[in-house]
C-alpha positions as CSV (number, residue, x, y, z in Angstrom):
1,X,92.2,113.8,110.6
2,X,92.3,110.3,109.1
3,X,94.6,107.6,110.6
4,X,97.2,105.9,108.4
5,X,96.9,102.4,109.6
6,X,100.2,100.5,110.1
7,X,99.8,96.8,109.2
8,X,102.4,94.5,110.9
9,X,104.3,92.4,108.4
10,X,103.3,88.8,108.0
11,X,105.4,86.5,110.1
12,X,105.5,82.7,110.4
13,X,104.6,81.5,113.9
14,X,107.5,79.7,115.6
15,X,107.1,77.1,118.3
16,X,105.3,78.5,121.4
17,X,108.5,78.1,123.5
18,X,110.3,80.3,121.1
19,X,107.6,82.9,121.4
20,X,107.8,83.2,125.2
21,X,110.4,86.0,124.9
22,X,107.9,87.8,122.7
23,X,105.1,87.4,125.3
24,X,107.5,88.6,128.0
25,X,108.3,91.7,125.9
26,X,104.6,92.2,125.2
27,X,103.8,92.4,128.9
28,X,106.8,94.7,129.4
29,X,108.5,92.2,131.7
30,X,111.8,93.6,130.6
31,X,110.7,97.1,131.6
32,X,109.6,97.3,135.3
33,X,109.2,101.1,135.4
34,X,105.5,100.9,134.7
35,X,104.9,98.3,137.4
36,X,106.8,100.5,139.9
37,X,104.8,103.6,139.0
38,X,101.7,101.7,139.6
39,X,103.0,100.0,142.8
40,X,104.0,103.1,144.8
41,X,100.6,104.8,144.9
42,X,99.0,101.5,145.7
43,X,101.4,101.1,148.6
44,X,100.8,104.7,149.7
45,X,97.1,103.8,150.0
46,X,97.7,100.5,151.8
47,X,100.1,102.0,154.4
48,X,97.9,105.0,155.2
49,X,94.7,102.9,155.3
50,X,96.4,100.4,157.7
51,X,98.3,103.1,159.7
52,X,101.4,101.0,159.1
53,X,102.2,97.7,157.5
54,X,99.1,96.2,155.9
55,X,97.9,92.6,156.5
56,X,100.3,90.3,154.6
57,X,97.7,88.7,152.4
58,X,96.3,92.0,151.4
59,X,99.8,93.3,150.6
60,X,100.4,90.2,148.4
61,X,97.1,90.5,146.6
62,X,97.7,94.2,145.7
63,X,101.4,93.8,144.8
64,X,100.7,90.8,142.6
65,X,97.6,92.5,141.2
66,X,99.7,95.6,140.3
67,X,102.0,93.4,138.2
68,X,99.2,91.5,136.6
69,X,97.0,94.5,135.7
70,X,99.9,96.6,134.5
71,X,101.0,93.7,132.3
72,X,97.4,93.4,131.0
73,X,97.3,97.1,130.4
74,X,100.4,97.0,128.3
75,X,99.0,94.2,126.2
76,X,95.7,96.0,125.5
77,X,97.6,99.2,124.9
78,X,99.7,97.6,122.2
79,X,96.6,95.9,120.7
80,X,94.9,99.3,120.5
81,X,98.0,101.0,119.2
82,X,99.0,98.4,116.6
83,X,97.9,101.0,113.9
84,X,100.5,103.5,115.3
85,X,103.4,101.7,117.0
86,X,105.1,100.5,113.8
87,X,105.4,104.2,112.6
88,X,106.9,105.4,115.9
89,X,110.6,105.1,116.5
90,X,110.4,104.1,120.1
91,X,107.7,101.4,119.6
92,X,108.3,100.0,116.1
93,X,110.0,96.9,117.5
94,X,107.1,95.9,119.9
95,X,105.9,92.3,119.2
96,X,102.5,93.3,117.8
97,X,104.0,96.0,115.6
98,X,106.5,93.5,114.1
99,X,103.9,90.7,113.8
100,X,105.9,88.4,116.2
101,X,102.6,88.1,118.3
102,X,99.2,88.1,116.7
103,X,96.2,90.2,117.8
104,X,94.4,87.0,118.9
105,X,97.3,85.9,121.0
106,X,97.5,89.3,122.6
107,X,93.8,89.3,123.6
108,X,94.3,85.8,125.1
109,X,97.2,86.9,127.2
110,X,95.2,90.0,128.3
111,X,92.3,87.8,129.3
112,X,94.4,85.3,131.3
113,X,96.2,88.1,133.2
114,X,92.9,89.8,134.1
115,X,91.3,86.6,135.2
116,X,94.2,85.8,137.5
117,X,94.1,89.3,139.0
118,X,90.3,89.0,139.5
119,X,90.7,85.7,141.2
120,X,93.1,87.3,143.7
121,X,90.6,90.2,144.4
122,X,87.8,87.7,145.0
123,X,89.6,86.8,148.3
124,X,88.9,90.3,149.6
125,X,85.7,92.0,150.6
126,X,82.8,92.8,148.4
127,X,83.4,96.5,148.0
128,X,87.0,95.8,146.8
129,X,85.6,93.3,144.3
130,X,83.2,95.9,142.9
131,X,85.9,98.6,142.7
132,X,88.1,96.1,140.8
133,X,85.5,96.0,138.1
134,X,85.8,99.8,137.6
135,X,89.6,99.4,137.6
136,X,89.4,96.8,134.9
137,X,87.3,99.1,132.8
138,X,89.7,102.0,133.2
139,X,92.7,99.8,132.3
140,X,91.0,98.3,129.2
141,X,89.6,101.6,127.8
142,X,92.6,103.9,128.4
143,X,94.6,103.0,125.2
144,X,91.7,104.1,122.9
145,X,91.5,107.7,124.2
146,X,94.6,109.0,122.3
147,X,92.5,108.8,119.1
148,X,89.7,111.0,120.5
149,X,91.0,113.3,123.2
150,X,94.2,115.2,124.1
151,X,93.9,114.0,127.7
152,X,94.8,110.3,127.7
153,X,97.5,111.1,130.3
154,X,94.7,112.2,132.8
155,X,92.9,109.0,132.2
156,X,96.1,107.0,132.7
157,X,96.4,108.7,136.1
158,X,92.8,107.6,136.9
159,X,93.7,104.0,136.0
160,X,97.1,103.9,137.6
161,X,95.7,105.3,140.9
162,X,92.7,103.1,141.2
163,X,94.5,100.9,143.6
164,X,94.3,103.7,146.2
165,X,90.5,103.5,146.8
166,X,90.7,99.8,146.4
167,X,93.4,99.6,149.1
168,X,91.2,101.6,151.6
169,X,88.2,99.5,150.7
170,X,90.2,96.3,151.4
171,X,91.6,97.4,154.7
172,X,88.9,99.6,156.2
173,X,85.8,98.4,154.3
174,X,85.1,102.0,153.1
175,X,86.7,104.7,151.0
176,X,87.2,107.8,153.2
177,X,87.8,111.3,151.9
178,X,91.5,111.1,152.5
179,X,91.7,108.2,150.0
180,X,90.1,110.4,147.3
181,X,92.5,113.2,148.0
182,X,95.4,110.8,147.6
183,X,93.8,109.5,144.4
184,X,93.6,113.0,143.0
185,X,97.3,113.6,144.0
186,X,98.2,110.5,141.9
187,X,96.2,111.7,138.9
188,X,98.1,115.0,138.9
189,X,101.4,113.2,139.4
190,X,100.7,110.5,136.7
191,X,99.5,113.2,134.2
192,X,102.8,114.9,134.8
193,X,105.1,112.0,134.4
194,X,103.2,110.6,131.4
195,X,103.4,114.0,129.7
196,X,107.2,113.6,129.9
197,X,106.7,110.3,128.2
198,X,104.4,111.9,125.6
199,X,107.0,114.6,124.9
200,X,109.3,111.8,123.7
201,X,106.8,110.8,121.0
202,X,105.3,114.2,120.2
203,X,106.6,114.5,116.7
204,X,105.6,111.0,115.7
205,X,102.2,111.4,117.3
206,X,101.5,114.6,115.4
207,X,102.5,113.0,112.1
208,X,100.2,110.0,112.8
209,X,97.2,111.9,114.2
210,X,97.4,110.7,117.8
211,X,96.7,113.0,120.7
212,X,98.3,113.7,124.0
213,X,98.8,116.4,126.7
214,X,102.3,117.1,125.2
215,X,100.6,118.1,122.0
216,X,97.8,120.0,123.8
217,X,100.3,122.0,126.0
218,X,102.6,122.9,123.0
219,X,105.1,125.5,123.8
220,X,103.7,125.9,127.3
221,X,104.5,122.3,128.2
222,X,107.0,123.0,130.9
223,X,104.7,125.6,132.5
224,X,101.9,123.1,132.4
225,X,104.2,120.5,133.9
226,X,105.0,122.8,136.8
227,X,101.4,123.3,137.5
228,X,100.6,119.6,137.5
229,X,103.5,118.7,139.8
230,X,102.6,121.6,142.1
231,X,99.0,120.4,142.3
232,X,100.2,116.9,143.0
233,X,102.3,118.0,146.0
234,X,99.5,120.3,147.2
235,X,97.2,117.3,147.3
236,X,99.8,115.2,149.1
237,X,100.2,118.0,151.7
238,X,96.5,117.8,152.3
239,X,96.8,114.1,152.8
240,X,99.6,114.6,155.3
241,X,97.5,117.1,157.2
242,X,94.4,114.9,157.2
243,X,96.4,111.8,158.3
244,X,98.2,113.8,161.0
245,X,101.6,112.7,159.7
246,X,104.9,113.6,161.3
247,X,108.3,114.9,160.1
248,X,109.2,111.7,158.2
249,X,106.3,112.2,155.8
250,X,107.2,115.8,155.1
251,X,110.9,114.8,154.6
252,X,109.7,112.3,152.0
253,X,107.8,114.9,150.1
254,X,110.9,117.2,150.3
255,X,113.1,114.5,148.7
256,X,110.4,113.8,146.1
257,X,110.3,117.5,145.2
258,X,114.1,117.5,144.7
259,X,113.7,114.7,142.2
260,X,111.0,116.6,140.3
261,X,113.3,119.7,140.2
262,X,115.9,117.4,138.6
263,X,113.4,116.2,136.0
264,X,112.8,119.8,134.9
265,X,116.6,120.4,134.7
266,X,116.8,117.3,132.5
267,X,114.0,118.1,130.2
268,X,114.4,121.9,129.9
269,X,115.5,121.6,126.3
270,X,112.8,119.0,125.4
271,X,115.3,116.5,124.0
272,X,113.7,113.1,123.5
273,X,116.2,111.2,125.5
274,X,116.2,113.7,128.3
275,X,112.4,113.7,128.5
276,X,112.5,109.9,128.7
277,X,115.0,110.1,131.6
278,X,112.7,112.6,133.3
279,X,109.9,110.1,133.0
280,X,112.0,107.2,134.4
281,X,113.1,109.4,137.4
282,X,109.5,109.4,138.7
283,X,110.1,105.9,140.2
284,X,112.3,107.7,142.7
285,X,109.5,110.3,143.4
286,X,107.0,107.5,144.2
287,X,109.6,105.7,146.3
288,X,110.5,108.8,148.3
289,X,106.8,109.5,149.1
290,X,106.3,105.9,150.1
291,X,109.4,105.8,152.4
292,X,108.2,109.0,154.1
293,X,104.8,107.3,154.7
294,X,106.3,104.0,155.9
295,X,108.9,105.8,158.2
296,X,106.2,108.0,159.7
297,X,104.0,105.1,160.8
298,X,107.0,103.0,161.9
299,X,108.3,105.7,164.2
300,X,105.0,106.4,165.9
């Protein structure tokens, strides 16, 4: 299927100080949900790797790195999707789609964000630095997959969870099996929540020729979602067993499961707004799991 390219309208460039709000919108500074969905699994990894509160500098590097890389990922996503965003109701007002920010400016912002993030990682050990290179590749390449595969949500899970093996590498100097199980849990979870997100745009994506798991699953989308979330919780249960966690961890998983049940109740009719609310609710899922982990180690 050929792509109907959307060309942003020509726009005069105001003073750079007037463009700052556009840059802030470009990096989704006004929408912290993406940062939080990236932060929670990173903190899962840091707390389990450290068996409690991680070293403060490591915590700062990863927390700041999460914001920087998520912001950079948003920029490159909008750059890759500038052919699509103007024709999608939810994204037609993004700065690149409207022409408020040029493609060249966006690439410059992306480069600056990634360089700052890499400078922070350079203060950690060599294994973490090498893993960060893989993470940068995942973040930069993800946006292009929706043209060629129905599984960009799976790749997003791989990119959003890469902080987990990096966290173990930074704290322990290695990436043990439990880290990879936790990473897989995040892939299932992220594929699930980003499928809610894709269900919001499904009609527009079909019209424009973009691909997603929401389109792939079709009428079986809710069944597929159930399988994805079940696999995520099964993997988290394996993590709990391997890490010999106590009641607090399992309570956190229980609360997270209740939030997921609420998401299915919200999205059962596949209404756009309801699916978006289901997506946003995943912040509470990630937080519940984190609080269970943190409480478990604090009470030991």
